C-alpha positions, 0 to 999 in steps of 0.5 A: 337061247342066246344072251340077246334073246334072253335079255329081250324076253326079260325086257318084254316081260315088264313092258311098262317099266321098260317103256318108262325107263326108255322114255325118261332117258329119251326125253332127256336126250331129246331136249339136249339134241334140240338145244344142240341143233339150235345153238350150233346152227344159230351160232354158225348163222351168226358167224356167217352173217357177220363175217366181213363186217367189223363195225356197224355205224348207225343212229345212237341208241341200243348197240345190240338193236343196231346189230340185230337190225343191220346184220340179222334184220330181225329188229327195227332201226335205231333211226337214221344217219346223215348221208353226208356224215356217212360219206365222210366216215367211209373215206377215213384212212382206217376204213377199207370198205363201207356198205350203206343200208337204207331200211324201213319197209318190207313185203309180207314180213320180208325186209326190203334193203336199199344198198349197193352191189357190194352187199350181196357180194359180201355174202357171195350171192349170185343170180339164179335168174334175171338181172340185178337192178338197173333202175329205181324200184327194181329188186332182186329177191333172196332164195327164201323170199322167192320160194315162200312167196312163189314169186318170179322175175317180172312180178310186181308188188307194193311195200308196207311200212315196218316188218308187219305182214299187214301194214300201210302200203305205198300203193303209189310205188310199185316194185318190180322183180328183175332177179332171183338169187341162188340160196346162200345159207345167209341172211340174204336169202330172206331179203329183198334187195334194191338200190338206196334211191328206191327207198328214198323215192318210196318215202319221198313220194317223188313221182318225178324221180326217174331211173338211175342217172349221173348226168347232173352229178359233178362229184358223185357220192362214194356211197350212192354214186347217183347223187352229189357228194355232201347232200345234207338232205339224204339219210341212210339207216346204217353203214357196214364197215370193214377195217383197213388194219387192226389199229382201226378196232381201237381207234375208230369206234371211240372216234365215232361214239365220242366225236359224231352224232352216230354210234358204232357197234361191234358185231363180235362184242354184241353177239357175244353179249346176246349169247351170254343172255340166251345162255342162261336159259339154255343152261337151265334147259340143259340142266333139266335135261341132264337131271332127266338123264340122271333120273333115268339112269337111277331108274334103270339101276333100281329096275335091274337091282329089283329084277335080280331078286325076282330072277334069282331062282331063274339065274340059279337054274341057268347056272345049274344047266351049265351057264357060266358066271360070265354069261349071267354077268353079260346078260345083266350088263347087256340089259342095262346097256340095251335100255340106254341104247334104245332110249338114246336112239329114241331121244335123238330121233325125237330131237330131230323130229321136233326140229322138223315139226318146228320148221314145217309148222312155223312159217317164220322158222324158214327165215332162221334156216334151221334144218333137222337134216344135220348131225354133229359129232356131239350127238355121237358123243351123247350116244356113247356117253349114254351107253357108258352111263347105262353100263355103269348103272348095270355094274352092281346088278351084274356083279350080283348076278355073277355071284349068284350062289346056286346051292343057297338059292335052290335050297331056299326055294 
């Protein structure tokens, strides 16, 4: 009988203890795997969605709320800002680029964003079919929106106020789908994009406002070219700003916060603060997971230690039949390592399975773009670390097996 067969038979001899040890370790590994997949992918999404945006300018209020609303589109606006003030800021010598956003409505929880073509360009979004908007109330759908709602070019819909699935609908204004975007892996996949004039039209209920036209414009707005610059009656939700040089990071936010009725929020600072808040819960769960792994390792050690007392006669017989001390040492060490290997593999599988169930069962999870079909180097390190831990826990029982005294054991029986 080979050493592997011997160890396997030992494990099958006490199935309850074996399964308990494997399950304890698997549970700890699974929790760590779930947290790893969530935190890594969430961090990647946050970094990719805020890439190219140095500053968000909006109405005064919570800067974190402004970031969550304007970049990640998971919160409500802090209010509106005057287009006239936003235009003035967009032409500041420290601003390289400024993208306006007009928010407020949604369709079946997918936010409708009024902007210009610089916004999808920021995320390198391209059309999979159809065209960009050319007239008011024409929209381009993100890939996730089109897939989830089973919509195509030519379909039409009415918007609802806020982000609720069921809300007050603007039945008098019918949006028409003119384009579908390719998947980008960014927040754009979850958005319905249109021009800012469409957002104004829906909320002003001005049925006489027609297609985009510049025939009456003398000095066009740098943010919304179809209207006159300096129009004090128009408002937008926020402005996404790209700095012209590093000096802007020091001067511009302070200038905006102190000298205007608007507020400036830094995506990098606010997301770091968000992670520090979330990190408390993540660290607590991580601590719980490591505690489970420690308990599992201790359980494996106790199981191996106690099993040696029951197997002393078996080990002595094996020695008398020619088995070397090294083989007994290897068999015990392999038993502990095999337990941790099975537990670690099961834990990784359970972790990925839990993410899969989460993405399938919860419809809104598709907006997060979290996937189970990704593997990180940390998972390999976790597997290797578990095997090393199992080996360490097996060392003392293995040395005891190595030092088995044939004569003393057989004489005692």
